[in-house]
C-alpha atoms as an extended CHARMM CRD file, in Angstrom:
* protein
*
       290  EXT
         1         1  MET       CA           -128.5470000000       -6.7410000000      -74.2100000000  PROA      1               0.0000000000
         2         2  THR       CA           -132.4830000000       -7.2860000000      -73.0140000000  PROA      2               0.0000000000
         3         3  GLN       CA           -133.5780000000      -11.0880000000      -74.2890000000  PROA      3               0.0000000000
         4         4  ILE       CA           -136.4180000000      -11.0720000000      -76.3760000000  PROA      4               0.0000000000
         5         5  ILE       CA           -139.0340000000      -13.5720000000      -74.3510000000  PROA      5               0.0000000000
         6         6  SER       CA           -142.5620000000      -15.1070000000      -75.6550000000  PROA      6               0.0000000000
         7         7  ALA       CA           -144.1160000000      -15.5470000000      -72.4350000000  PROA      7               0.0000000000
         8         8  LEU       CA           -143.4620000000      -14.8690000000      -68.5400000000  PROA      8               0.0000000000
         9         9  SER       CA           -143.2840000000      -18.2040000000      -67.4530000000  PROA      9               0.0000000000
        10        10  GLU       CA           -140.2980000000      -18.8550000000      -69.6620000000  PROA      10              0.0000000000
        11        11  ILE       CA           -138.3190000000      -16.9260000000      -66.4010000000  PROA      11              0.0000000000
        12        12  SER       CA           -140.8040000000      -17.1980000000      -64.0020000000  PROA      12              0.0000000000
        13        13  ASP       CA           -139.5920000000      -19.4830000000      -61.9750000000  PROA      13              0.0000000000
        14        14  ARG       CA           -136.6260000000      -17.4300000000      -61.4820000000  PROA      14              0.0000000000
        15        15  TYR       CA           -138.0820000000      -14.9830000000      -59.4860000000  PROA      15              0.0000000000
        16        16  GLU       CA           -140.1680000000      -15.2250000000      -56.0430000000  PROA      16              0.0000000000
        17        17  ALA       CA           -142.3200000000      -12.3830000000      -56.5260000000  PROA      17              0.0000000000
        18        18  LEU       CA           -143.5000000000       -9.7050000000      -59.1110000000  PROA      18              0.0000000000
        19        19  PHE       CA           -143.4850000000       -5.8150000000      -58.7580000000  PROA      19              0.0000000000
        20        20  VAL       CA           -146.2980000000       -5.5080000000      -61.4810000000  PROA      20              0.0000000000
        21        21  ASP       CA           -147.3740000000       -2.3900000000      -63.2090000000  PROA      21              0.0000000000
        22        22  LEU       CA           -150.8320000000       -1.6710000000      -63.8960000000  PROA      22              0.0000000000
        23        23  TRP       CA           -151.9500000000        0.8030000000      -66.7350000000  PROA      23              0.0000000000
        24        24  GLY       CA           -150.2980000000       -0.1860000000      -70.0710000000  PROA      24              0.0000000000
        25        25  CYS       CA           -149.5030000000       -3.5930000000      -68.7170000000  PROA      25              0.0000000000
        26        26  VAL       CA           -152.5010000000       -5.4460000000      -66.4320000000  PROA      26              0.0000000000
        27        27  HSD       CA           -155.6070000000       -3.1610000000      -67.9600000000  PROA      27              0.0000000000
        28        28  ASN       CA           -155.5120000000        0.1490000000      -70.7970000000  PROA      28              0.0000000000
        29        29  GLY       CA           -157.6780000000        2.4280000000      -68.1660000000  PROA      29              0.0000000000
        30        30  VAL       CA           -160.6000000000        0.7660000000      -69.8910000000  PROA      30              0.0000000000
        31        31  THR       CA           -160.7450000000       -2.7200000000      -69.3760000000  PROA      31              0.0000000000
        32        32  ALA       CA           -158.1510000000       -5.9800000000      -68.3680000000  PROA      32              0.0000000000
        33        33  PHE       CA           -155.7460000000       -7.4960000000      -70.3400000000  PROA      33              0.0000000000
        34        34  PRO       CA           -156.9680000000      -11.1790000000      -70.5340000000  PROA      34              0.0000000000
        35        35  GLU       CA           -153.2500000000      -12.6820000000      -71.2650000000  PROA      35              0.0000000000
        36        36  ALA       CA           -151.9930000000      -10.4490000000      -68.8580000000  PROA      36              0.0000000000
        37        37  VAL       CA           -154.5870000000      -11.4530000000      -66.1800000000  PROA      37              0.0000000000
        38        38  ALA       CA           -153.8670000000      -15.2240000000      -67.0200000000  PROA      38              0.0000000000
        39        39  ALA       CA           -150.3090000000      -14.8510000000      -66.7360000000  PROA      39              0.0000000000
        40        40  LEU       CA           -150.5480000000      -13.2270000000      -63.0790000000  PROA      40              0.0000000000
        41        41  GLN       CA           -152.7410000000      -15.8320000000      -61.9560000000  PROA      41              0.0000000000
        42        42  ALA       CA           -150.7030000000      -18.7140000000      -63.4370000000  PROA      42              0.0000000000
        43        43  TYR       CA           -147.5560000000      -17.4650000000      -61.9260000000  PROA      43              0.0000000000
        44        44  ARG       CA           -149.7580000000      -17.5040000000      -58.3910000000  PROA      44              0.0000000000
        45        45  ALA       CA           -150.8130000000      -20.9500000000      -58.7160000000  PROA      45              0.0000000000
        46        46  THR       CA           -146.9970000000      -21.5850000000      -58.3850000000  PROA      46              0.0000000000
        47        47  GLY       CA           -146.3010000000      -19.7200000000      -55.0640000000  PROA      47              0.0000000000
        48        48  GLY       CA           -145.3820000000      -16.4370000000      -56.3950000000  PROA      48              0.0000000000
        49        49  ILE       CA           -146.7100000000      -12.9500000000      -54.9500000000  PROA      49              0.0000000000
        50        50  VAL       CA           -147.5930000000      -10.5310000000      -57.2960000000  PROA      50              0.0000000000
        51        51  VAL       CA           -147.3480000000       -6.8930000000      -55.8790000000  PROA      51              0.0000000000
        52        52  LEU       CA           -149.3560000000       -4.7450000000      -58.0870000000  PROA      52              0.0000000000
        53        53  VAL       CA           -146.9230000000       -1.1420000000      -58.1380000000  PROA      53              0.0000000000
        54        54  THR       CA           -148.7710000000        1.0600000000      -59.4380000000  PROA      54              0.0000000000
        55        55  ASN       CA           -148.5900000000        5.0960000000      -60.1070000000  PROA      55              0.0000000000
        56        56  ALA       CA           -151.9640000000        5.6460000000      -59.5450000000  PROA      56              0.0000000000
        57        57  PRO       CA           -152.8130000000        9.1150000000      -57.4020000000  PROA      57              0.0000000000
        58        58  ARG       CA           -155.2320000000        7.0120000000      -54.8580000000  PROA      58              0.0000000000
        59        59  SER       CA           -155.3640000000        4.2500000000      -52.1560000000  PROA      59              0.0000000000
        60        60  ARG       CA           -154.8700000000        0.8010000000      -52.8960000000  PROA      60              0.0000000000
        61        61  HSD       CA           -158.8610000000        0.1770000000      -51.4680000000  PROA      61              0.0000000000
        62        62  GLU       CA           -159.6820000000        2.9510000000      -54.6770000000  PROA      62              0.0000000000
        63        63  VAL       CA           -157.5750000000        1.3740000000      -57.0030000000  PROA      63              0.0000000000
        64        64  ALA       CA           -159.2290000000       -2.2200000000      -56.1710000000  PROA      64              0.0000000000
        65        65  LYS       CA           -162.5670000000       -0.9710000000      -56.7480000000  PROA      65              0.0000000000
        66        66  GLN       CA           -161.2120000000        0.3510000000      -60.1880000000  PROA      66              0.0000000000
        67        67  LEU       CA           -159.6360000000       -2.5710000000      -60.7390000000  PROA      67              0.0000000000
        68        68  VAL       CA           -162.9610000000       -4.3310000000      -60.1870000000  PROA      68              0.0000000000
        69        69  LYS       CA           -164.4790000000       -2.2120000000      -62.9660000000  PROA      69              0.0000000000
        70        70  PHE       CA           -161.9640000000       -3.4410000000      -65.3060000000  PROA      70              0.0000000000
        71        71  ASN       CA           -162.6610000000       -6.9640000000      -64.5630000000  PROA      71              0.0000000000
        72        72  VAL       CA           -159.0110000000       -7.2760000000      -63.1310000000  PROA      72              0.0000000000
        73        73  PRO       CA           -160.0820000000      -10.0560000000      -60.4080000000  PROA      73              0.0000000000
        74        74  GLU       CA           -158.8390000000      -10.9470000000      -57.2130000000  PROA      74              0.0000000000
        75        75  ASP       CA           -156.8970000000      -13.9810000000      -57.7620000000  PROA      75              0.0000000000
        76        76  ALA       CA           -154.5880000000      -12.4090000000      -60.1750000000  PROA      76              0.0000000000
        77        77  TYR       CA           -152.6310000000      -10.7450000000      -57.0580000000  PROA      77              0.0000000000
        78        78  ASP       CA           -151.4920000000      -10.1520000000      -53.7860000000  PROA      78              0.0000000000
        79        79  ASP       CA           -151.7270000000       -6.3320000000      -52.6710000000  PROA      79              0.0000000000
        80        80  ILE       CA           -151.2440000000       -3.1890000000      -54.1610000000  PROA      80              0.0000000000
        81        81  ALA       CA           -148.6990000000       -0.3090000000      -53.3220000000  PROA      81              0.0000000000
        82        82  THR       CA           -149.9390000000        3.0210000000      -55.0250000000  PROA      82              0.0000000000
        83        83  SER       CA           -147.8220000000        6.3790000000      -55.6070000000  PROA      83              0.0000000000
        84        84  GLY       CA           -151.0920000000        7.8820000000      -53.8000000000  PROA      84              0.0000000000
        85        85  ASP       CA           -150.5800000000        6.1790000000      -50.6420000000  PROA      85              0.0000000000
        86        86  SER       CA           -146.6460000000        7.1130000000      -50.4220000000  PROA      86              0.0000000000
        87        87  GLY       CA           -148.1250000000       10.9540000000      -51.4040000000  PROA      87              0.0000000000
        88        88  ARG       CA           -150.4850000000       10.9300000000      -49.0360000000  PROA      88              0.0000000000
        89        89  SER       CA           -148.7050000000        9.7240000000      -46.0330000000  PROA      89              0.0000000000
        90        90  ALA       CA           -146.0730000000       12.3000000000      -46.9130000000  PROA      90              0.0000000000
        91        91  MET       CA           -148.6000000000       14.8870000000      -47.0830000000  PROA      91              0.0000000000
        92        92  PHE       CA           -150.3410000000       14.1920000000      -43.4990000000  PROA      92              0.0000000000
        93        93  GLN       CA           -146.8820000000       14.3460000000      -42.2660000000  PROA      93              0.0000000000
        94        94  GLY       CA           -146.7310000000       18.2190000000      -43.5620000000  PROA      94              0.0000000000
        95        95  ALA       CA           -144.7070000000       17.6870000000      -46.8260000000  PROA      95              0.0000000000
        96        96  VAL       CA           -146.0910000000       20.9120000000      -48.3930000000  PROA      96              0.0000000000
        97        97  SER       CA           -147.6580000000       22.2120000000      -45.2660000000  PROA      97              0.0000000000
        98        98  SER       CA           -151.1990000000       22.2700000000      -44.1100000000  PROA      98              0.0000000000
        99        99  LYS       CA           -153.1790000000       24.9240000000      -46.7770000000  PROA      99              0.0000000000
       100       100  VAL       CA           -152.6700000000       23.4160000000      -50.1440000000  PROA      100             0.0000000000
       101       101  TRP       CA           -153.8500000000       24.2300000000      -53.5240000000  PROA      101             0.0000000000
       102       102  PHE       CA           -155.2180000000       20.8270000000      -55.3280000000  PROA      102             0.0000000000
       103       103  ILE       CA           -154.3740000000       20.1800000000      -59.1180000000  PROA      103             0.0000000000
       104       104  GLY       CA           -156.6690000000       17.6570000000      -60.2180000000  PROA      104             0.0000000000
       105       105  GLN       CA           -160.3750000000       16.2240000000      -60.9810000000  PROA      105             0.0000000000
       106       106  PRO       CA           -163.2910000000       15.3050000000      -58.7040000000  PROA      106             0.0000000000
       107       107  HSD       CA           -162.4880000000       12.0330000000      -58.4930000000  PROA      107             0.0000000000
       108       108  ASP       CA           -159.7000000000       12.3300000000      -57.3900000000  PROA      108             0.0000000000
       109       109  GLN       CA           -160.3900000000       13.7660000000      -53.9780000000  PROA      109             0.0000000000
       110       110  PRO       CA           -160.5270000000       10.3290000000      -51.8860000000  PROA      110             0.0000000000
       111       111  PHE       CA           -156.5160000000       11.6020000000      -51.7730000000  PROA      111             0.0000000000
       112       112  PHE       CA           -157.6640000000       13.7130000000      -48.8040000000  PROA      112             0.0000000000
       113       113  GLU       CA           -159.3480000000       10.7870000000      -46.6570000000  PROA      113             0.0000000000
       114       114  PRO       CA           -157.4170000000       10.1360000000      -43.5390000000  PROA      114             0.0000000000
       115       115  LEU       CA           -155.0960000000        7.9540000000      -43.0060000000  PROA      115             0.0000000000
       116       116  SER       CA           -155.2110000000        6.1480000000      -39.8440000000  PROA      116             0.0000000000
       117       117  LEU       CA           -151.2230000000        4.9200000000      -40.2500000000  PROA      117             0.0000000000
       118       118  ILE       CA           -149.9790000000        8.3670000000      -39.5410000000  PROA      118             0.0000000000
       119       119  ASP       CA           -149.5670000000        9.1880000000      -35.8710000000  PROA      119             0.0000000000
       120       120  ASN       CA           -150.6120000000       13.7240000000      -35.1030000000  PROA      120             0.0000000000
       121       121  PRO       CA           -151.3550000000       13.7130000000      -39.3880000000  PROA      121             0.0000000000
       122       122  VAL       CA           -151.3140000000       17.3350000000      -40.3580000000  PROA      122             0.0000000000
       123       123  ASP       CA           -155.0400000000       18.9250000000      -40.6900000000  PROA      123             0.0000000000
       124       124  ILE       CA           -154.5600000000       19.5260000000      -44.8830000000  PROA      124             0.0000000000
       125       125  GLU       CA           -157.0550000000       22.0750000000      -45.8380000000  PROA      125             0.0000000000
       126       126  GLN       CA           -157.9990000000       23.1140000000      -49.4560000000  PROA      126             0.0000000000
       127       127  VAL       CA           -157.4210000000       26.8930000000      -50.7850000000  PROA      127             0.0000000000
       128       128  ALA       CA           -156.9630000000       28.8370000000      -53.5350000000  PROA      128             0.0000000000
       129       129  LEU       CA           -153.6930000000       29.4240000000      -55.0180000000  PROA      129             0.0000000000
       130       130  GLU       CA           -153.6160000000       32.7510000000      -53.5150000000  PROA      130             0.0000000000
       131       131  GLU       CA           -153.8060000000       31.5170000000      -49.8300000000  PROA      131             0.0000000000
       132       132  ALA       CA           -151.7580000000       28.1270000000      -50.7880000000  PROA      132             0.0000000000
       133       133  GLU       CA           -148.9070000000       27.0850000000      -48.6480000000  PROA      133             0.0000000000
       134       134  GLY       CA           -148.0130000000       24.0900000000      -51.0780000000  PROA      134             0.0000000000
       135       135  ILE       CA           -149.5230000000       22.7420000000      -53.8280000000  PROA      135             0.0000000000
       136       136  ILE       CA           -151.1800000000       18.9920000000      -54.5590000000  PROA      136             0.0000000000
       137       137  CYS       CA           -151.0600000000       17.4940000000      -57.8870000000  PROA      137             0.0000000000
       138       138  CYS       CA           -152.9550000000       14.5870000000      -59.0260000000  PROA      138             0.0000000000
       139       139  GLY       CA           -153.2940000000       15.2540000000      -61.9550000000  PROA      139             0.0000000000
       140       140  PRO       CA           -154.2020000000       18.0840000000      -64.9160000000  PROA      140             0.0000000000
       141       141  PHE       CA           -157.6780000000       19.9980000000      -64.5070000000  PROA      141             0.0000000000
       142       142  ASN       CA           -157.9770000000       18.6540000000      -68.4120000000  PROA      142             0.0000000000
       143       143  PRO       CA           -155.9400000000       15.4920000000      -69.3440000000  PROA      143             0.0000000000
       144       144  HSD       CA           -156.3930000000       16.1930000000      -73.0560000000  PROA      144             0.0000000000
       145       145  ALA       CA           -154.7780000000       19.8040000000      -72.6280000000  PROA      145             0.0000000000
       146       146  ASP       CA           -151.4390000000       21.2080000000      -73.0870000000  PROA      146             0.0000000000
       147       147  PRO       CA           -149.4350000000       21.2890000000      -69.5950000000  PROA      147             0.0000000000
       148       148  SER       CA           -147.8920000000       24.8130000000      -70.5530000000  PROA      148             0.0000000000
       149       149  GLU       CA           -151.4610000000       26.4030000000      -69.9320000000  PROA      149             0.0000000000
       150       150  MET       CA           -150.1010000000       26.1630000000      -66.0090000000  PROA      150             0.0000000000
       151       151  ARG       CA           -147.4370000000       27.9540000000      -66.6180000000  PROA      151             0.0000000000
       152       152  GLY       CA           -149.2260000000       31.5640000000      -65.2490000000  PROA      152             0.0000000000
       153       153  GLN       CA           -150.1630000000       30.2250000000      -62.0520000000  PROA      153             0.0000000000
       154       154  PHE       CA           -146.7640000000       28.1080000000      -61.8850000000  PROA      154             0.0000000000
       155       155  LEU       CA           -144.9310000000       30.9310000000      -62.3800000000  PROA      155             0.0000000000
       156       156  TYR       CA           -147.1290000000       32.6980000000      -59.3280000000  PROA      156             0.0000000000
       157       157  ALA       CA           -146.4850000000       29.4600000000      -57.2620000000  PROA      157             0.0000000000
       158       158  LYS       CA           -142.6750000000       29.9510000000      -57.4430000000  PROA      158             0.0000000000
       159       159  GLN       CA           -142.1500000000       33.0930000000      -56.8900000000  PROA      159             0.0000000000
       160       160  LYS       CA           -144.3130000000       32.0920000000      -53.8560000000  PROA      160             0.0000000000
       161       161  GLY       CA           -141.6590000000       29.2570000000      -52.8430000000  PROA      161             0.0000000000
       162       162  LEU       CA           -144.6050000000       26.6490000000      -52.5970000000  PROA      162             0.0000000000
       163       163  LYS       CA           -143.4160000000       22.8260000000      -52.5670000000  PROA      163             0.0000000000
       164       164  LEU       CA           -145.5400000000       20.4250000000      -55.2950000000  PROA      164             0.0000000000
       165       165  LEU       CA           -146.2460000000       17.2420000000      -54.2700000000  PROA      165             0.0000000000
       166       166  CYS       CA           -147.0800000000       14.9990000000      -57.1140000000  PROA      166             0.0000000000
       167       167  ALA       CA           -149.1390000000       11.8310000000      -56.4760000000  PROA      167             0.0000000000
       168       168  ASN       CA           -148.6140000000       10.6670000000      -59.9770000000  PROA      168             0.0000000000
       169       169  PRO       CA           -144.6620000000       11.2560000000      -61.7310000000  PROA      169             0.0000000000
       170       170  ASP       CA           -146.2680000000        9.1820000000      -65.0410000000  PROA      170             0.0000000000
       171       171  ILE       CA           -145.9680000000       11.8360000000      -68.0320000000  PROA      171             0.0000000000
       172       172  VAL       CA           -148.9240000000        9.8420000000      -70.1570000000  PROA      172             0.0000000000
       173       173  VAL       CA           -150.7680000000        7.2110000000      -70.1580000000  PROA      173             0.0000000000
       174       174  ASP       CA           -152.6370000000        5.8360000000      -73.0520000000  PROA      174             0.0000000000
       175       175  ARG       CA           -157.0460000000        5.4050000000      -72.1710000000  PROA      175             0.0000000000
       176       176  GLY       CA           -157.5550000000        2.9950000000      -74.7460000000  PROA      176             0.0000000000
       177       177  GLU       CA           -156.3800000000        4.7050000000      -77.6400000000  PROA      177             0.0000000000
       178       178  THR       CA           -156.0250000000        7.9170000000      -76.4660000000  PROA      178             0.0000000000
       179       179  ARG       CA           -153.3450000000        9.5260000000      -74.9870000000  PROA      179             0.0000000000
       180       180  GLU       CA           -153.8430000000       11.6100000000      -71.8470000000  PROA      180             0.0000000000
       181       181  TRP       CA           -151.6610000000       14.0250000000      -69.7970000000  PROA      181             0.0000000000
       182       182  CYS       CA           -150.6500000000       12.6710000000      -66.2550000000  PROA      182             0.0000000000
       183       183  ALA       CA           -149.1710000000       14.9400000000      -62.8590000000  PROA      183             0.0000000000
       184       184  GLY       CA           -146.0060000000       13.9530000000      -63.8450000000  PROA      184             0.0000000000
       185       185  ALA       CA           -145.7450000000       16.2920000000      -66.9530000000  PROA      185             0.0000000000
       186       186  LEU       CA           -147.3910000000       19.1080000000      -64.7280000000  PROA      186             0.0000000000
       187       187  ALA       CA           -144.0790000000       18.4960000000      -62.1300000000  PROA      187             0.0000000000
       188       188  GLN       CA           -141.6690000000       18.1640000000      -65.0710000000  PROA      188             0.0000000000
       189       189  LEU       CA           -143.2380000000       22.0100000000      -66.4430000000  PROA      189             0.0000000000
       190       190  TYR       CA           -142.8940000000       23.2920000000      -62.2820000000  PROA      190             0.0000000000
       191       191  THR       CA           -139.6780000000       21.8860000000      -61.9060000000  PROA      191             0.0000000000
       192       192  GLU       CA           -138.5070000000       23.2870000000      -65.4540000000  PROA      192             0.0000000000
       193       193  MET       CA           -139.5310000000       26.7980000000      -63.9260000000  PROA      193             0.0000000000
       194       194  GLY       CA           -137.8430000000       26.9570000000      -61.3130000000  PROA      194             0.0000000000
       195       195  GLY       CA           -140.3690000000       25.3990000000      -58.5950000000  PROA      195             0.0000000000
       196       196  GLU       CA           -139.7390000000       22.7270000000      -55.9570000000  PROA      196             0.0000000000
       197       197  SER       CA           -141.6470000000       19.2950000000      -57.1470000000  PROA      197             0.0000000000
       198       198  LEU       CA           -141.6880000000       16.3250000000      -54.6130000000  PROA      198             0.0000000000
       199       199  TYR       CA           -142.6300000000       12.2630000000      -55.7430000000  PROA      199             0.0000000000
       200       200  PHE       CA           -143.5580000000        9.2870000000      -54.2220000000  PROA      200             0.0000000000
       201       201  GLY       CA           -144.5540000000        6.8450000000      -57.4470000000  PROA      201             0.0000000000
       202       202  LYS       CA           -142.1660000000        5.4890000000      -59.7170000000  PROA      202             0.0000000000
       203       203  PRO       CA           -139.4990000000        5.9300000000      -60.7060000000  PROA      203             0.0000000000
       204       204  HSD       CA           -138.7270000000        7.2200000000      -56.7770000000  PROA      204             0.0000000000
       205       205  PRO       CA           -137.6730000000        5.5390000000      -53.4810000000  PROA      205             0.0000000000
       206       206  PRO       CA           -140.8750000000        5.9330000000      -51.6900000000  PROA      206             0.0000000000
       207       207  ILE       CA           -143.1800000000        3.3760000000      -53.7810000000  PROA      207             0.0000000000
       208       208  TYR       CA           -140.2630000000        1.0080000000      -53.5730000000  PROA      208             0.0000000000
       209       209  ASP       CA           -140.1420000000        1.1490000000      -50.0310000000  PROA      209             0.0000000000
       210       210  LEU       CA           -144.0890000000        0.7060000000      -49.4830000000  PROA      210             0.0000000000
       211       211  ALA       CA           -144.2090000000       -2.2280000000      -52.0480000000  PROA      211             0.0000000000
       212       212  ARG       CA           -141.3720000000       -3.9210000000      -50.1450000000  PROA      212             0.0000000000
       213       213  ARG       CA           -143.3080000000       -3.4980000000      -47.2190000000  PROA      213             0.0000000000
       214       214  ARG       CA           -146.3450000000       -4.9530000000      -48.5900000000  PROA      214             0.0000000000
       215       215  LEU       CA           -144.2910000000       -7.7740000000      -49.8360000000  PROA      215             0.0000000000
       216       216  ALA       CA           -142.7540000000       -8.5040000000      -46.5720000000  PROA      216             0.0000000000
       217       217  ALA       CA           -145.7960000000       -8.2950000000      -44.5630000000  PROA      217             0.0000000000
       218       218  LEU       CA           -146.9690000000      -11.1970000000      -46.7660000000  PROA      218             0.0000000000
       219       219  LYS       CA           -143.6250000000      -13.1040000000      -47.4250000000  PROA      219             0.0000000000
       220       220  PRO       CA           -140.7330000000      -12.0200000000      -44.9970000000  PROA      220             0.0000000000
       221       221  GLY       CA           -137.4250000000      -12.2150000000      -46.2960000000  PROA      221             0.0000000000
       222       222  ILE       CA           -137.5610000000      -12.3890000000      -50.1660000000  PROA      222             0.0000000000
       223       223  ALA       CA           -134.6390000000      -10.7860000000      -51.3980000000  PROA      223             0.0000000000
       224       224  ASP       CA           -134.1420000000       -7.9790000000      -54.5650000000  PROA      224             0.0000000000
       225       225  ILE       CA           -132.4230000000      -10.4960000000      -56.3320000000  PROA      225             0.0000000000
       226       226  GLY       CA           -135.7830000000      -12.6010000000      -56.2440000000  PROA      226             0.0000000000
       227       227  ILE       CA           -138.0160000000      -10.2060000000      -57.3740000000  PROA      227             0.0000000000
       228       228  LEU       CA           -138.8440000000       -9.0120000000      -61.3680000000  PROA      228             0.0000000000
       229       229  ALA       CA           -140.1940000000       -5.6580000000      -61.7820000000  PROA      229             0.0000000000
       230       230  ILE       CA           -142.6880000000       -5.4030000000      -64.7430000000  PROA      230             0.0000000000
       231       231  GLY       CA           -143.6360000000       -2.8150000000      -66.7900000000  PROA      231             0.0000000000
       232       232  ASP       CA           -144.3660000000       -0.6110000000      -69.6970000000  PROA      232             0.0000000000
       233       233  GLY       CA           -142.9290000000        2.7490000000      -68.6610000000  PROA      233             0.0000000000
       234       234  PRO       CA           -139.4010000000        3.4050000000      -69.5360000000  PROA      234             0.0000000000
       235       235  HSD       CA           -138.5800000000        5.8640000000      -66.9510000000  PROA      235             0.0000000000
       236       236  THR       CA           -140.6790000000        5.1060000000      -64.3550000000  PROA      236             0.0000000000
       237       237  ASP       CA           -140.8330000000        1.4210000000      -64.4360000000  PROA      237             0.0000000000
       238       238  ILE       CA           -137.7440000000        0.4360000000      -66.0740000000  PROA      238             0.0000000000
       239       239  MET       CA           -135.4270000000        3.5150000000      -64.4000000000  PROA      239             0.0000000000
       240       240  GLY       CA           -137.3080000000        2.7270000000      -61.3360000000  PROA      240             0.0000000000
       241       241  ALA       CA           -136.0140000000       -0.8830000000      -61.3420000000  PROA      241             0.0000000000
       242       242  MET       CA           -132.5740000000       -0.1320000000      -62.1510000000  PROA      242             0.0000000000
       243       243  GLY       CA           -132.3270000000        2.3890000000      -59.5140000000  PROA      243             0.0000000000
       244       244  GLU       CA           -133.4600000000       -0.3010000000      -56.8160000000  PROA      244             0.0000000000
       245       245  ASP       CA           -130.9160000000       -2.8790000000      -58.3860000000  PROA      245             0.0000000000
       246       246  ILE       CA           -134.1870000000       -5.3120000000      -59.5470000000  PROA      246             0.0000000000
       247       247  ASP       CA           -134.4050000000       -7.1090000000      -62.5700000000  PROA      247             0.0000000000
       248       248  SER       CA           -137.0810000000       -5.6320000000      -64.5530000000  PROA      248             0.0000000000
       249       249  LEU       CA           -138.9660000000       -7.0860000000      -67.9190000000  PROA      249             0.0000000000
       250       250  PHE       CA           -139.9610000000       -4.7560000000      -70.2900000000  PROA      250             0.0000000000
       251       251  ILE       CA           -143.6480000000       -4.3620000000      -71.8350000000  PROA      251             0.0000000000
       252       252  THR       CA           -142.8680000000       -2.8900000000      -75.0880000000  PROA      252             0.0000000000
       253       253  GLY       CA           -146.3000000000       -3.0790000000      -76.9680000000  PROA      253             0.0000000000
       254       254  GLY       CA           -147.7810000000       -0.0720000000      -73.9500000000  PROA      254             0.0000000000
       255       255  LEU       CA           -146.0070000000        3.4850000000      -74.3970000000  PROA      255             0.0000000000
       256       256  ALA       CA           -143.3970000000        2.4820000000      -76.5110000000  PROA      256             0.0000000000
       257       257  ARG       CA           -145.1540000000        0.2540000000      -78.9210000000  PROA      257             0.0000000000
       258       258  ALA       CA           -144.5540000000        2.8520000000      -82.0300000000  PROA      258             0.0000000000
       259       259  GLU       CA           -140.9950000000        3.0670000000      -81.1890000000  PROA      259             0.0000000000
       260       260  THR       CA           -140.2630000000       -0.0760000000      -80.7540000000  PROA      260             0.0000000000
       261       261  LYS       CA           -142.8230000000       -1.6730000000      -83.6490000000  PROA      261             0.0000000000
       262       262  THR       CA           -144.5500000000       -3.6470000000      -81.6600000000  PROA      262             0.0000000000
       263       263  ALA       CA           -146.4650000000       -6.6360000000      -82.7720000000  PROA      263             0.0000000000
       264       264  THR       CA           -146.3540000000       -9.6320000000      -81.2880000000  PROA      264             0.0000000000
       265       265  ASN       CA           -142.9510000000       -8.6770000000      -79.8200000000  PROA      265             0.0000000000
       266       266  PRO       CA           -140.8220000000       -5.6870000000      -80.6030000000  PROA      266             0.0000000000
       267       267  ASP       CA           -138.7430000000       -5.7610000000      -83.7090000000  PROA      267             0.0000000000
       268       268  GLY       CA           -134.8910000000       -6.6530000000      -81.7460000000  PROA      268             0.0000000000
       269       269  ALA       CA           -133.1260000000       -3.6270000000      -83.6510000000  PROA      269             0.0000000000
       270       270  ALA       CA           -135.9090000000       -0.9430000000      -83.1720000000  PROA      270             0.0000000000
       271       271  LEU       CA           -135.6880000000       -2.4120000000      -79.6970000000  PROA      271             0.0000000000
       272       272  ASN       CA           -132.1410000000       -2.1190000000      -79.0450000000  PROA      272             0.0000000000
       273       273  ASP       CA           -132.0950000000        1.6530000000      -80.5100000000  PROA      273             0.0000000000
       274       274  TYR       CA           -134.7510000000        2.0490000000      -78.2820000000  PROA      274             0.0000000000
       275       275  LEU       CA           -133.3080000000        1.0770000000      -75.0910000000  PROA      275             0.0000000000
       276       276  ALA       CA           -130.3000000000        2.8020000000      -76.1520000000  PROA      276             0.0000000000
       277       277  LYS       CA           -132.0140000000        6.3650000000      -76.4500000000  PROA      277             0.0000000000
       278       278  GLU       CA           -133.8330000000        5.9000000000      -73.8120000000  PROA      278             0.0000000000
       279       279  ASN       CA           -130.7510000000        4.6390000000      -71.5010000000  PROA      279             0.0000000000
       280       280  ILE       CA           -132.3970000000        1.4390000000      -70.1280000000  PROA      280             0.0000000000
       281       281  ALA       CA           -130.9650000000       -2.0930000000      -69.4620000000  PROA      281             0.0000000000
       282       282  PRO       CA           -134.2570000000       -4.1080000000      -68.8720000000  PROA      282             0.0000000000
       283       283  GLN       CA           -132.9410000000       -7.7000000000      -68.4840000000  PROA      283             0.0000000000
       284       284  PHE       CA           -135.9830000000       -9.0350000000      -70.3140000000  PROA      284             0.0000000000
       285       285  SER       CA           -138.3120000000       -7.1550000000      -73.1240000000  PROA      285             0.0000000000
       286       286  ILE       CA           -141.8390000000       -8.8150000000      -74.1460000000  PROA      286             0.0000000000
       287       287  GLY       CA           -144.5080000000       -7.2100000000      -76.9240000000  PROA      287             0.0000000000
       288       288  MET       CA           -147.2080000000       -7.5240000000      -73.7350000000  PROA      288             0.0000000000
       289       289  LEU       CA           -147.5850000000       -9.6460000000      -70.9120000000  PROA      289             0.0000000000
       290       290  ARG       CA           -148.8730000000      -13.0320000000      -71.2800000000  PROA      290             0.0000000000
């Protein structure tokens, strides 16, 4: 059974490093949560290491720029591991071939910027669906439209045998008070229709491999038992941590705030019902990171 805590400081001395989700945990897509920022700053002041692990479909450098806009200070974290970087690495190694149909918005175009870490990278060309040999999906064309509007194009893509590289496995996020669809919803639909989707963010192994490399560059030798994963996504943050055998702290006041009846903290009975329904088992739970 999960332990409900009131502050990160109650358990933080058990861990040498944190893998911390961003959206719904540190910010809401508009601005930072001050208590979350303060908690991370306090943890780092004790010598702990904070690696932000996000399903953002962009590089860590682009995420860092975004964090400045959201008022998340640099002293709240040590490094960033992104689904975008994992996905870009796979793309430039030819995971979905060289001619790709891009699904996303103009602000997602940095996904295609060169990645110097890859030797002999594939030359990626964005083309129309009819000419494509693969699909890159950073998110819906319209994040407020039902993913089912893509069925026609996905049926054509599936019949052509195109693989879809999903740069963000999240299904939904809350931007302020507005819920938006993410790339994961499209990849899920494509898979349900018989297409093949490739994932590189939480809860899948590639992003955790990247996060561990980022952590090892900061302080070698930290074992998984010394890492705590923090996030609000039951099927990304918590299920991913379970798959990696890493302890987790579930932020109930994010995507599951209604189901867990979270005010300051979740209702115990509602939380346990929710965890059983979603088949997840975080070691700890808290309303919001603080």
